[in-house]
C-alpha positions in Angstrom: 7.4 1.5 -18.2 8.9 -1.7 -19.5 8.3 -4.8 -17.3 12.0 -5.5 -16.6 12.5 -1.8 -15.5 9.5 -2.1 -13.2 11.0 -5.1 -11.5 14.4 -3.4 -11.2 12.7 -0.3 -9.8 10.8 -2.3 -7.2 14.0 -4.1 -6.0 15.8 -0.7 -5.9 13.0 0.9 -3.9 13.0 -2.0 -1.4 16.7 -1.7 -0.8 17.1 2.1 -0.6 14.8 3.1 2.2 15.3 5.9 4.7 14.9 3.4 7.6 16.8 0.2 7.8 13.8 -1.5 9.4 11.8 -0.9 6.2 14.7 -2.1 4.1 14.7 -5.4 6.0 11.0 -5.8 5.9 10.6 -5.1 2.2 13.6 -7.2 1.4 12.1 -10.2 3.3 8.8 -9.6 1.4 10.5 -9.7 -1.9 12.3 -12.9 -1.0 8.8 -14.5 -0.8 7.4 -13.0 -4.0 8.3 -14.1 -7.5 8.2 -10.7 -9.3 8.7 -12.4 -12.7 5.4 -14.2 -12.3 3.3 -11.2 -11.4 1.0 -9.5 -14.0 1.9 -5.9 -15.0 -1.1 -4.6 -13.0 0.4 -6.2 -9.8 3.8 -4.9 -10.5 2.3 -1.4 -10.9 0.5 -1.7 -7.5 3.7 -2.9 -5.8 5.7 -0.1 -7.5 3.2 2.5 -6.2 3.2 1.0 -2.7 7.0 0.9 -2.5 7.1 4.5 -3.7 5.4 5.7 -0.6 7.4 7.3 2.2 8.6 5.0 5.0 6.4 6.8 7.5 3.3 6.1 5.4 4.2 2.5 4.9 4.9 2.1 8.6 1.6 3.6 9.5 -0.2 1.2 7.2 1.7 -1.9 8.2 1.4 -1.3 12.0 -2.2 -0.2 11.7 -1.8 3.4 12.8 -3.7 4.4 9.6 -6.0 2.4 7.4 -4.3 1.5 4.1 -5.9 2.5 0.8 -8.1 -0.2 -0.6 -5.7 -0.8 -3.5 -2.9 -1.8 -1.1 -4.8 -3.7 1.6 -3.8 -7.2 0.4 -0.1 -6.2 0.1 -0.1 -4.6 3.5 -1.6 -7.7 5.0 1.3 -9.8 3.5 3.8 -7.3 4.9 2.1 -7.5 8.4 2.7 -11.3 8.3 6.4 -10.7 7.9 6.8 -7.9 10.5 
């Protein structure tokens, strides 16, 4: 996927969640991250993370389940905001 489309998709996924709590949390997260400066690999990881169901994300963020290794650093950043 083209870089600009990845960034648009990440922003879309952050703003169209099934729970408003997750929309707010991911929106605040994106306010702190400069997507344009991230490498493609990082955009891909963020896209994969934001593609998860809200219930999965919630479980990882609040520590109900251990996050997959590939997402642990992003989850820690999300925990700082929550």
